[in-house]
C-alpha positions in Angstrom: -0.1 0.1 -0.3 1.7 3.8 -0.8 1.7 5.7 2.4 2.2 9.7 2.6 3.5 10.6 6.3 3.9 14.4 7.0 5.7 15.7 10.0 6.9 18.9 11.4 4.0 21.3 11.6 3.9 23.3 14.8 3.0 26.8 15.9 5.4 29.7 15.4 4.8 33.5 15.7 4.9 35.7 12.4 7.8 35.8 10.9 9.3 32.3 11.8 10.2 29.6 10.2 8.9 25.5 9.6 10.2 22.6 8.1 7.5 20.0 7.0 8.5 16.6 5.6 6.8 14.0 3.6 7.6 10.3 3.3 6.5 7.6 1.4 6.5 4.5 1.3 4.8 1.5 -1.3 6.0 3.6 -4.2 9.2 5.2 -5.7 8.0 8.9 -6.2 11.3 9.5 -8.5 10.0 10.8 -11.9 6.3 11.8 -10.6 4.9 14.5 -8.8 4.8 15.2 -5.4 3.0 18.4 -3.7 1.6 20.2 -0.6 -2.0 21.4 0.1 -3.5 23.0 3.3 -6.5 23.6 4.5 -8.0 26.0 7.0 -11.1 25.6 8.7 -13.7 27.0 6.8 -11.7 26.6 3.8 -11.6 24.4 0.8 -8.4 22.5 0.8 -5.8 24.2 -1.8 -2.9 23.3 -3.4 0.2 25.3 -2.4 3.1 23.6 -4.5 4.7 20.7 -6.0 7.8 19.0 -7.4 8.4 17.1 -10.8 11.1 14.8 -8.8 12.4 14.0 -12.2 13.5 16.8 -13.5 12.9 18.9 -10.3 11.0 21.8 -11.2 8.9 23.5 -8.8 5.7 25.1 -9.0 4.2 27.3 -6.4 0.9 29.2 -5.4 1.2 33.2 -5.9 0.2 33.5 -1.8 3.8 31.2 -1.2 6.0 32.3 -3.8 9.0 33.7 -2.4 8.5 32.2 1.0 8.3 28.5 0.9 10.6 26.1 -1.2 9.5 21.9 -2.1 12.7 20.0 -2.6 13.5 16.3 -2.5 15.4 15.0 0.7 18.5 13.1 0.6 16.2 10.0 2.1 15.6 8.0 -0.3 11.5 9.0 -0.7 11.0 12.2 0.8 9.9 15.3 0.1 10.4 18.9 1.7 8.9 22.0 2.5 10.7 24.5 4.1 8.5 27.7 4.9 9.9 30.7 5.9 8.7 34.3 6.9 5.4 32.4 8.0 2.0 35.1 7.9 -1.4 34.0 10.3 -2.8 33.4 6.7 -0.7 30.6 6.2 -2.2 28.8 9.2 -3.7 25.4 8.5 -3.4 21.8 8.2 -1.0 20.9 5.3 -0.9 17.8 3.3 1.2 16.1 1.4 -0.2 14.1 -1.9 0.1 12.2 -5.0 -1.3 10.3 -7.8 1.2 8.2 -9.3 -1.2 6.7 -11.6 -0.8 10.1 -13.2 1.6 10.9 -16.1 4.8 12.9 -15.1 4.0 15.0 -17.6 1.0 16.2 -15.9 2.2 17.6 -13.1 3.4 20.9 -15.2 -0.1 21.9 -15.2 -1.9 23.1 -12.3 -4.6 21.2 -13.2 -2.5 18.5 -11.2 -3.9 19.8 -8.3 -7.5 19.2 -9.0 -6.9 15.9 -10.4 -4.9 15.0 -6.9 -7.8 16.5 -5.3 -10.3 13.9 -7.1 -7.8 11.1 -6.5 -4.9 10.8 -5.1 -2.7 9.4 -1.9 -3.0 11.5 1.1 -1.0 11.9 4.4 -3.1 12.8 7.7 -1.7 16.0 8.0 0.3 18.4 9.9 -0.7 21.2 11.4 0.6 24.6 11.1 -0.3 27.5 13.4 1.0 31.1 13.3 0.2 33.6 15.4 
């Protein structure tokens, strides 16, 4: 079974930093697409960033561009999300997600978020609170 496990969420003050991690098992994430979503209370789940693990190309929502960085970890099958200059509006549950049945080329379009929301593998989430 494919499993995604997030970690690293915490409570921080505005302007602070956090590093989230996503560990995948049951599938080799190389040459695929892995992303982070977030959901604040009362809001819909939204795509934040994704990485094409084959090419290393990264994509960011405008709301986090310049503050967040997604990367592949040194450890096999891990992806990290470095979040700097955090703002209260970043408060949310953060989820790692992927759909390994999609073509790697799907990663190049923002439609990838919609496809994963409809059918994807999800972690349990990690809470980020910024005050």
